[in-house]
C-alpha positions as a printed Julia matrix, in Angstrom:
168×3 Matrix{Float64}:
 29.23  -38.59  35.31
 26.78  -38.8   32.42
 25.52  -35.6   30.89
 21.84  -34.64  30.81
 22.41  -32.9   27.5
 20.96  -34.45  24.34
 23.53  -36.49  22.42
 24.25  -35.34  18.86
 26.16  -37.17  16.14
 27.57  -34.63  13.7
 27.83  -35.95  10.15
 30.65  -34.7    7.89
 28.51  -32.41   5.7
 27.74  -30.26   8.74
 31.46  -29.82   9.41
 32.03  -29.03   5.74
 29.46  -26.23   5.76
 31.07  -24.73   8.86
 34.36  -24.3    7.05
 33.22  -23.82   3.45
 34.63  -21.01   1.35
 32.42  -18.14   0.23
 30.44  -18.63  -2.93
 27.9   -16.77  -5.03
 25.47  -19.67  -4.6
 22.78  -18.29  -2.3
 21.57  -21.75  -1.25
 25.03  -22.76  -0.1
 25.52  -19.44   1.7
 22.17  -19.9    3.46
 23.16  -23.41   4.57
 26.48  -22.08   5.83
 24.72  -19.4    7.87
 22.2   -21.85   9.32
 25.02  -24.23  10.19
 26.92  -21.44  11.96
 23.78  -20.52  13.93
 23.36  -24.17  14.93
 27.06  -24.42  15.83
 26.75  -21.43  18.18
 24.33  -23.56  20.23
 26.55  -26.65  20.36
 27.18  -26.26  24.09
 23.57  -27.35  24.65
 24.51  -30.81  23.38
 26.96  -33.59  23.92
 28.62  -33.88  20.5
 30.09  -36.98  18.89
 31.62  -38.06  15.6
 32.89  -41.36  14.24
 35.93  -42.55  12.32
 33.8   -42.27   9.17
 33.38  -38.53   9.73
 37.14  -38.11  10.12
 37.83  -40.14   6.98
 35.38  -38.06   4.96
 36.55  -34.63   6.09
 40.28  -35.28   5.79
 39.98  -35.67   2.02
 40.02  -33.0   -0.66
 41.86  -29.69  -0.59
 44.59  -29.77   2.07
 43.8   -26.35   3.58
 40.07  -27.06   3.66
 40.71  -30.47   5.25
 42.92  -28.85   7.91
 40.13  -26.39   8.74
 37.59  -29.21   9.02
 39.9   -31.3   11.21
 40.52  -28.27  13.45
 36.77  -27.92  14.06
 36.43  -31.51  15.32
 39.61  -31.83  17.35
 37.8   -31.69  20.72
 34.74  -33.72  19.72
 34.77  -37.27  21.11
 35.0   -40.06  18.54
 32.77  -43.06  18.95
 34.74  -46.27  19.21
 34.59  -48.84  16.44
 31.63  -51.04  17.18
 30.74  -54.4   15.65
 27.01  -53.84  16.2
 27.21  -50.55  14.28
 29.15  -52.2   11.45
 26.51  -54.94  11.24
 23.64  -52.45  11.35
 25.24  -50.43   8.54
 25.35  -53.59   6.43
 21.67  -54.25   7.17
 20.77  -50.71   6.07
 22.66  -51.32   2.82
 21.39  -54.86   2.24
 17.74  -53.88   2.7
 18.05  -50.89   0.38
 17.2   -48.34   3.07
 20.52  -46.78   2.08
 21.87  -47.37  -1.46
 24.89  -49.68  -1.76
 26.99  -46.79  -3.1
 26.44  -44.81   0.12
 28.28  -46.96   2.68
 29.43  -43.96   4.7
 25.84  -42.74   5.04
 24.78  -46.13   6.4
 27.7   -46.0    8.85
 26.68  -42.55  10.12
 23.13  -43.71  10.81
 24.27  -46.98  12.37
 26.73  -45.36  14.75
 24.17  -42.74  15.8
 21.62  -45.49  16.48
 23.89  -47.97  18.25
 25.31  -45.27  20.52
 21.85  -43.91  21.36
 22.23  -40.44  19.88
 19.17  -38.21  20.18
 20.01  -36.46  16.91
 22.08  -36.98  13.78
 22.76  -33.57  12.25
 23.51  -33.56   8.53
 23.0   -31.67   5.29
 22.81  -34.99   3.44
 19.2   -34.9    2.31
 19.68  -37.53  -0.34
 20.16  -40.57   1.92
 19.99  -39.46   5.57
 17.73  -36.49   6.4
 15.13  -37.29   3.79
 11.44  -37.97   4.12
 11.66  -40.36   1.16
 13.26  -43.17   3.16
 13.2   -41.92   6.77
 10.41  -44.31   7.79
 12.18  -47.27   6.17
 15.36  -46.42   8.1
 13.39  -46.07  11.35
 11.71  -49.47  10.86
 15.05  -51.17  10.31
 16.55  -49.54  13.4
 13.58  -50.54  15.54
 13.5   -54.1   14.18
 17.23  -54.35  14.85
 16.65  -53.29  18.47
 18.34  -49.9   18.34
 17.48  -46.36  19.29
 16.07  -44.17  16.52
 17.84  -40.82  16.39
 16.12  -37.87  14.75
 17.78  -37.38  11.37
 17.81  -33.62  10.84
 19.49  -30.78   9.01
 20.84  -27.94  11.15
 17.93  -25.87   9.84
 15.36  -28.43  10.97
 17.05  -28.75  14.36
 17.02  -24.95  14.83
 13.3   -24.95  14.05
 12.62  -27.72  16.56
 14.6   -25.86  19.22
 12.57  -22.74  18.49
  9.27  -24.6   18.81
 10.21  -26.74  21.81
 12.4   -24.34  23.77
 11.46  -20.88  22.61
 14.87  -20.34  20.99
 14.69  -17.65  18.32
 17.72  -17.59  15.98
Protein backbone atom coordinates (compact mmCIF):
# COMPACT_ATOMS: atom_id res chain seq x y z
CA UNK A 1 0.00 0.00 0.00
CA UNK A 2 1.42 3.38 -1.01
CA UNK A 3 1.91 5.99 1.65
CA UNK A 4 0.18 9.37 1.59
CA UNK A 5 3.22 10.92 3.24
CA UNK A 6 5.44 13.23 1.19
CA UNK A 7 8.50 11.44 -0.19
CA UNK A 8 11.87 12.82 0.92
CA UNK A 9 15.31 12.02 -0.48
CA UNK A 10 17.92 12.64 2.20
CA UNK A 11 21.27 13.75 0.81
CA UNK A 12 24.47 12.78 2.64
CA UNK A 13 25.22 16.21 4.16
CA UNK A 14 22.01 15.98 6.18
CA UNK A 15 23.13 12.65 7.64
CA UNK A 16 26.56 14.10 8.35
CA UNK A 17 25.11 16.98 10.37
CA UNK A 18 23.01 14.55 12.41
CA UNK A 19 26.12 12.75 13.60
CA UNK A 20 28.71 15.54 13.56
CA UNK A 21 31.00 16.07 16.52
CA UNK A 22 30.71 19.20 18.64
CA UNK A 23 32.60 22.24 17.47
CA UNK A 24 33.10 25.85 18.47
CA UNK A 25 31.82 26.95 15.06
CA UNK A 26 28.43 28.48 15.79
CA UNK A 27 27.21 28.10 12.20
CA UNK A 28 27.91 24.38 12.21
CA UNK A 29 26.29 23.98 15.63
CA UNK A 30 23.20 25.85 14.39
CA UNK A 31 22.97 23.58 11.34
CA UNK A 32 23.32 20.53 13.57
CA UNK A 33 20.48 21.75 15.79
CA UNK A 34 18.22 22.55 12.84
CA UNK A 35 18.97 19.14 11.35
CA UNK A 36 18.08 17.43 14.64
CA UNK A 37 14.80 19.39 14.78
CA UNK A 38 14.01 18.32 11.22
CA UNK A 39 14.99 14.71 12.01
CA UNK A 40 12.52 14.64 14.93
CA UNK A 41 9.76 15.16 12.35
CA UNK A 42 10.94 12.43 9.97
CA UNK A 43 7.92 10.24 10.72
CA UNK A 44 5.82 12.72 8.74
CA UNK A 45 7.66 11.64 5.59
CA UNK A 46 8.55 8.60 3.60
CA UNK A 47 12.37 8.74 3.57
CA UNK A 48 14.72 7.46 0.89
CA UNK A 49 18.41 7.44 0.08
CA UNK A 50 20.48 6.16 -2.83
CA UNK A 51 23.68 4.20 -3.26
CA UNK A 52 25.44 7.56 -3.74
CA UNK A 53 24.45 8.61 -0.21
CA UNK A 54 25.83 5.37 1.21
CA UNK A 55 29.08 5.75 -0.72
CA UNK A 56 29.54 9.31 0.51
CA UNK A 57 28.82 8.68 4.18
CA UNK A 58 30.88 5.51 4.54
CA UNK A 59 34.09 7.45 3.88
CA UNK A 60 36.26 9.37 6.32
CA UNK A 61 36.79 8.64 9.99
CA UNK A 62 35.74 5.07 10.79
CA UNK A 63 33.76 5.90 13.95
CA UNK A 64 32.00 8.82 12.27
CA UNK A 65 31.17 6.64 9.25
CA UNK A 66 29.75 3.95 11.54
CA UNK A 67 27.51 6.55 13.21
CA UNK A 68 26.30 7.82 9.83
CA UNK A 69 25.62 4.29 8.56
CA UNK A 70 23.69 3.50 11.76
CA UNK A 71 21.37 6.47 11.13
CA UNK A 72 20.40 5.23 7.65
CA UNK A 73 20.12 1.51 8.30
CA UNK A 74 16.30 1.47 8.14
CA UNK A 75 15.90 4.00 5.31
CA UNK A 76 14.98 2.39 1.98
CA UNK A 77 17.58 2.69 -0.78
CA UNK A 78 16.41 3.60 -4.25
CA UNK A 79 17.37 0.98 -6.79
CA UNK A 80 19.94 1.75 -9.46
CA UNK A 81 18.08 3.32 -12.32
CA UNK A 82 19.28 3.92 -15.87
CA UNK A 83 17.00 6.95 -16.30
CA UNK A 84 18.52 8.54 -13.18
CA UNK A 85 22.04 7.82 -14.40
CA UNK A 86 21.22 9.42 -17.76
CA UNK A 87 19.58 12.44 -16.11
CA UNK A 88 22.63 12.94 -13.90
CA UNK A 89 24.79 13.03 -17.02
CA UNK A 90 22.47 15.61 -18.60
CA UNK A 91 22.73 17.80 -15.49
CA UNK A 92 26.52 17.59 -15.75
CA UNK A 93 26.72 18.01 -19.53
CA UNK A 94 24.53 21.12 -19.53
CA UNK A 95 26.47 22.73 -16.70
CA UNK A 96 23.51 22.84 -14.32
CA UNK A 97 25.81 20.92 -11.99
CA UNK A 98 29.60 21.30 -12.39
CA UNK A 99 31.46 18.30 -13.83
CA UNK A 100 33.40 17.92 -10.56
CA UNK A 101 30.15 17.37 -8.63
CA UNK A 102 28.94 14.06 -10.07
CA UNK A 103 27.46 12.91 -6.77
CA UNK A 104 25.37 16.09 -6.53
CA UNK A 105 23.95 15.45 -9.99
CA UNK A 106 23.15 11.87 -8.97
CA UNK A 107 21.28 13.02 -5.85
CA UNK A 108 19.10 15.39 -7.87
CA UNK A 109 18.53 12.84 -10.63
CA UNK A 110 17.46 10.06 -8.29
CA UNK A 111 15.12 12.41 -6.39
CA UNK A 112 13.55 13.52 -9.68
CA UNK A 113 13.26 10.13 -11.36
CA UNK A 114 11.71 8.56 -8.27
CA UNK A 115 9.24 11.44 -7.83
CA UNK A 116 10.44 12.72 -4.47
CA UNK A 117 8.57 15.73 -3.13
CA UNK A 118 11.70 17.01 -1.40
CA UNK A 119 15.46 16.62 -1.52
CA UNK A 120 16.85 17.65 1.87
CA UNK A 121 20.48 18.78 1.88
CA UNK A 122 22.93 21.23 3.39
CA UNK A 123 24.74 21.41 0.04
CA UNK A 124 24.03 25.01 -0.90
CA UNK A 125 26.80 25.17 -3.45
CA UNK A 126 25.28 22.91 -6.12
CA UNK A 127 21.90 21.62 -4.90
CA UNK A 128 19.87 23.90 -2.60
CA UNK A 129 21.02 27.12 -4.20
CA UNK A 130 19.05 29.89 -5.82
CA UNK A 131 21.94 30.48 -8.23
CA UNK A 132 21.16 27.46 -10.39
CA UNK A 133 17.86 26.13 -9.01
CA UNK A 134 15.84 27.37 -11.99
CA UNK A 135 18.34 25.88 -14.47
CA UNK A 136 18.06 22.51 -12.69
CA UNK A 137 14.25 22.72 -12.71
CA UNK A 138 14.17 23.49 -16.46
CA UNK A 139 16.35 20.49 -17.23
CA UNK A 140 14.21 18.19 -15.09
CA UNK A 141 11.02 19.43 -16.73
CA UNK A 142 12.47 19.21 -20.26
CA UNK A 143 13.64 15.69 -19.47
CA UNK A 144 10.10 14.74 -18.41
CA UNK A 145 10.73 14.26 -14.70
CA UNK A 146 9.21 15.46 -11.47
CA UNK A 147 10.81 18.52 -9.89
CA UNK A 148 11.49 17.95 -6.20
CA UNK A 149 11.89 20.95 -3.91
CA UNK A 150 15.60 21.28 -3.17
CA UNK A 151 15.77 22.48 0.43
CA UNK A 152 17.94 22.66 3.50
CA UNK A 153 16.47 21.25 6.71
CA UNK A 154 16.09 24.86 7.86
CA UNK A 155 14.09 25.83 4.77
CA UNK A 156 11.93 22.72 5.10
CA UNK A 157 11.20 23.51 8.77
CA UNK A 158 10.13 27.01 7.75
CA UNK A 159 7.83 25.67 5.03
CA UNK A 160 6.27 23.23 7.49
CA UNK A 161 5.71 26.09 9.91
CA UNK A 162 4.03 28.24 7.26
CA UNK A 163 2.01 25.47 5.61
CA UNK A 164 1.12 23.33 8.61
CA UNK A 165 1.42 25.57 11.63
CA UNK A 166 4.40 23.60 12.97
CA UNK A 167 6.45 25.70 15.36
CA UNK A 168 9.92 24.28 16.10
